[in-house]
C-alpha positions as CSV (number, residue, x, y, z in Angstrom):
1,M,-35.9,-58.1,-58.1
2,P,-32.7,-57.0,-56.0
3,A,-30.8,-60.0,-54.6
4,R,-30.7,-60.6,-50.8
5,Q,-28.1,-59.5,-48.4
6,L,-27.4,-62.1,-45.8
7,P,-26.3,-61.7,-42.2
8,S,-23.6,-64.0,-41.0
9,R,-24.1,-66.5,-38.7
10,P,-22.9,-66.2,-35.3
11,G,-19.6,-67.2,-34.1
12,A,-17.3,-67.7,-31.0
13,A,-14.4,-66.1,-32.6
14,T,-12.8,-63.3,-30.6
15,P,-13.3,-59.7,-32.1
16,R,-10.0,-58.3,-33.2
17,R,-8.5,-55.2,-34.8
18,G,-8.9,-55.2,-38.6
19,L,-6.1,-54.6,-41.1
20,N,-7.6,-51.2,-41.9
21,N,-6.8,-50.2,-37.9
22,S,-3.4,-51.8,-38.0
23,P,-0.3,-49.6,-37.3
24,L,1.1,-50.2,-40.9
25,A,-2.1,-48.9,-42.5
26,I,-2.2,-45.8,-40.2
27,V,1.4,-45.1,-41.1
28,L,0.9,-46.1,-45.0
29,S,-1.9,-43.3,-45.4
30,P,-0.3,-40.0,-44.8
31,A,3.0,-41.7,-46.6
32,C,0.8,-42.5,-49.7
33,V,-0.3,-39.0,-49.7
34,L,3.2,-37.6,-49.6
35,L,4.1,-40.0,-52.1
36,I,1.7,-39.1,-54.5
37,A,2.1,-35.3,-54.1
38,A,5.9,-35.7,-54.7
39,A,5.2,-37.8,-57.9
40,L,2.6,-35.0,-58.9
41,L,5.1,-32.3,-58.4
42,A,7.9,-34.3,-59.9
43,Y,6.0,-35.4,-62.9
44,A,5.0,-31.9,-63.8
45,L,8.9,-30.9,-64.0
46,R,9.4,-33.9,-66.3
47,W,6.1,-34.7,-68.1
48,R,7.8,-34.9,-71.7
49,A,10.0,-37.5,-70.8
50,S,7.1,-39.7,-69.2
51,G,4.6,-39.2,-71.9
52,W,0.9,-38.2,-71.6
53,G,-0.1,-41.9,-70.8
54,A,1.7,-41.9,-67.8
55,L,-0.4,-38.7,-66.7
56,V,-3.5,-40.8,-67.4
57,W,-2.2,-43.4,-65.0
58,L,-1.3,-40.8,-62.4
59,A,-5.0,-39.2,-62.6
60,C,-6.4,-42.7,-62.4
61,F,-4.3,-43.7,-59.4
62,V,-5.3,-40.5,-57.5
63,A,-8.9,-41.3,-58.4
64,M,-8.6,-44.9,-57.0
65,F,-7.1,-43.7,-53.7
66,A,-9.5,-41.3,-53.4
67,I,-12.5,-43.7,-54.0
68,R,-10.9,-46.1,-51.3
69,T,-9.6,-43.8,-48.6
70,P,-13.0,-42.8,-47.2
71,H,-13.8,-46.8,-46.7
72,S,-10.6,-47.5,-45.3
73,I,-11.3,-44.9,-42.6
74,R,-15.0,-45.7,-42.0
75,N,-14.3,-49.5,-41.8
76,R,-11.7,-48.9,-39.3
77,A,-14.4,-49.3,-36.7
78,N,-15.4,-52.8,-38.0
79,V,-15.0,-55.4,-35.2
80,I,-13.3,-58.5,-36.8
81,V,-14.3,-62.1,-35.9
82,G,-12.2,-64.1,-38.4
83,A,-9.1,-63.3,-40.6
84,R,-6.2,-64.9,-42.4
85,K,-3.1,-63.1,-42.2
86,G,-0.2,-65.6,-43.1
87,L,2.9,-64.8,-44.7
88,D,1.5,-65.2,-48.1
89,E,-1.0,-62.7,-47.6
90,R,1.5,-60.3,-46.4
91,L,3.8,-61.1,-49.4
92,L,1.1,-60.6,-52.0
93,L,0.2,-57.3,-50.4
94,S,3.5,-56.2,-50.3
95,G,4.1,-57.3,-54.1
96,M,1.0,-55.2,-55.4
97,F,2.0,-52.0,-53.2
98,I,5.6,-52.2,-54.6
99,T,4.5,-52.8,-58.5
100,M,1.4,-50.7,-58.4
101,M,2.4,-47.9,-56.3
102,V,5.9,-47.4,-55.4
103,L,7.7,-48.3,-58.7
104,P,5.3,-46.2,-61.1
105,L,5.5,-43.4,-58.9
106,L,9.4,-43.8,-58.6
107,Q,9.9,-43.8,-62.4
108,L,7.5,-40.8,-63.0
109,A,9.2,-38.8,-60.4
110,T,12.8,-39.6,-60.9
111,G,13.0,-41.7,-64.1
112,A,15.0,-44.1,-62.1
113,F,14.4,-47.0,-64.5
114,G,14.7,-45.4,-68.0
115,F,17.0,-48.3,-69.0
116,A,13.9,-50.3,-69.0
117,D,12.0,-48.1,-71.5
118,Y,10.1,-49.4,-74.5
119,R,8.0,-47.6,-77.2
120,L,4.5,-48.5,-78.2
121,P,2.2,-47.1,-81.0
122,S,-0.1,-44.4,-79.9
123,W,-3.4,-46.5,-80.6
124,A,-2.0,-48.9,-77.5
125,T,-1.7,-45.8,-75.4
126,W,-5.2,-44.8,-76.3
127,T,-6.7,-48.0,-75.5
128,G,-5.1,-48.0,-72.1
129,A,-6.4,-44.6,-71.3
130,L,-9.9,-45.5,-72.4
131,L,-10.1,-48.5,-70.4
132,Q,-9.7,-46.6,-67.2
133,L,-13.4,-45.8,-67.4
134,P,-14.6,-49.0,-66.9
135,C,-11.9,-49.5,-64.3
136,L,-12.8,-46.6,-62.3
137,W,-16.5,-47.4,-62.3
138,L,-16.1,-50.8,-61.4
139,F,-13.7,-49.9,-58.6
140,W,-16.3,-47.2,-57.3
141,R,-19.3,-49.3,-57.6
142,S,-17.8,-52.5,-56.1
143,H,-16.7,-50.1,-53.0
144,A,-19.9,-48.6,-52.8
145,D,-22.0,-52.0,-52.9
146,L,-19.8,-53.6,-50.1
147,G,-19.9,-50.8,-47.9
148,R,-18.9,-51.8,-44.3
149,N,-18.3,-55.3,-45.7
150,W,-15.0,-54.5,-47.5
151,S,-11.5,-54.8,-46.3
152,P,-8.0,-54.5,-47.6
153,G,-7.2,-58.2,-46.2
154,L,-9.0,-61.6,-45.7
155,E,-11.3,-60.8,-43.0
156,V,-14.8,-61.3,-41.9
157,R,-16.5,-58.6,-39.5
158,Q,-19.1,-59.0,-37.2
159,E,-22.6,-58.9,-38.6
160,H,-20.8,-59.7,-42.0
161,Q,-23.0,-59.7,-44.9
162,L,-23.1,-61.5,-48.5
163,I,-23.7,-58.9,-50.8
164,T,-25.4,-60.1,-53.8
165,A,-27.0,-56.9,-55.1
166,G,-25.8,-54.2,-57.5
167,V,-22.6,-54.8,-59.3
168,Y,-22.3,-58.2,-57.4
169,R,-25.5,-59.3,-58.6
170,R,-23.8,-60.8,-61.8
171,I,-20.1,-60.8,-60.9
172,R,-18.6,-62.2,-57.6
173,H,-15.2,-60.2,-57.8
174,P,-15.9,-57.0,-59.7
175,M,-13.3,-55.2,-57.6
176,Y,-10.7,-57.6,-58.9
177,A,-12.0,-57.1,-62.3
178,A,-11.3,-53.4,-61.8
179,I,-7.7,-54.2,-60.6
180,W,-7.3,-56.6,-63.5
181,I,-8.1,-53.8,-65.8
182,A,-5.7,-51.5,-64.1
183,A,-2.8,-54.2,-64.0
184,L,-3.2,-54.9,-67.6
185,T,-3.4,-51.4,-68.7
186,Q,-0.4,-50.1,-66.7
187,P,2.3,-51.1,-69.1
188,L,0.2,-49.3,-71.9
189,L,0.5,-46.2,-70.1
190,I,3.9,-46.3,-68.3
191,H,6.2,-47.7,-71.2
192,N,8.6,-49.4,-68.7
193,W,9.3,-53.0,-68.4
194,I,9.9,-52.3,-64.5
195,A,7.3,-49.8,-63.5
196,G,4.8,-50.8,-65.9
197,A,4.7,-54.3,-66.6
198,L,5.8,-55.9,-63.4
199,V,2.5,-55.4,-61.8
200,I,0.9,-57.9,-64.0
201,P,2.7,-61.1,-62.7
202,A,2.5,-59.6,-59.2
203,F,-1.4,-59.4,-59.6
204,A,-1.6,-62.7,-61.1
205,A,0.0,-64.3,-58.2
206,M,-2.6,-62.4,-55.9
207,W,-5.4,-63.6,-58.0
208,L,-4.5,-67.3,-58.2
209,I,-3.4,-67.5,-54.4
210,R,-5.6,-65.3,-52.7
211,V,-9.1,-65.5,-54.3
212,P,-9.7,-69.1,-53.4
213,S,-8.8,-68.7,-50.0
214,E,-11.2,-65.7,-50.1
215,E,-14.0,-67.9,-51.6
216,A,-13.5,-70.4,-49.0
217,M,-13.8,-68.1,-46.0
218,M,-17.1,-67.1,-47.9
219,R,-18.3,-70.7,-48.1
220,A,-17.3,-71.3,-44.5
221,E,-19.4,-68.4,-43.3
222,F,-22.3,-68.4,-45.5
223,G,-22.6,-72.1,-46.3
224,S,-25.0,-73.0,-49.1
225,A,-26.1,-69.5,-49.6
226,Y,-22.9,-68.8,-51.0
227,D,-22.7,-71.8,-53.1
228,D,-26.3,-70.8,-54.7
229,Y,-24.5,-67.3,-55.2
230,C,-21.6,-68.9,-57.1
231,L,-24.2,-70.4,-59.4
232,R,-25.8,-67.1,-60.4
233,A,-22.7,-65.0,-60.4
234,G,-19.4,-65.5,-62.6
235,R,-16.0,-65.2,-60.7
236,L,-14.6,-62.2,-63.1
237,L,-17.1,-62.0,-66.0
238,P,-20.9,-61.5,-65.8
239,R,-22.9,-64.5,-66.0
């Protein structure tokens, strides 16, 4: 039997523009497309130096970008009634943007961090490559199940729903699970301490700092319904 989707309680918060529709997001969208295109071209010229694992990473990065972009565009119309946008949130998002996008693409395009390269056995690269399959599936499915309720920031929209069906039926944070897989496998595909490995502490910080705040927002919005949901679904692993 499918789980329920619960409407949020009406509140008196003043509607505001969401993070998807902020000036920074509007500027970054075309900038990201150009950065990806430049990295693809540069990688084609120096693919032997980067290795095939880096090509797998690049293909999966493009796939994740393609999965997320339509939701980002559509959800710009959301009316936001509650948000947490402190300095810590900006620093966490900036850290992920730099370590999961800028540094790897810069390394693939220019080899700027070649001094920090390391070697791994082929089985490690193959492991990282195969794990992209559950990563991409979770990333796609969680966006599809959240629909209009997804936002890149800590935000509650007007008529927000608590999604407990689909992949969310047994896992509370499947999107974070997908990003954990992506972060842990990045150094298996990009063999570089700067471009590959730095994403792990960056995402660990986001997980430890941001997720408790996110769950507190959900608990404040949905009350006992969210507490009941937490008893049924694991935070990161299925229950």
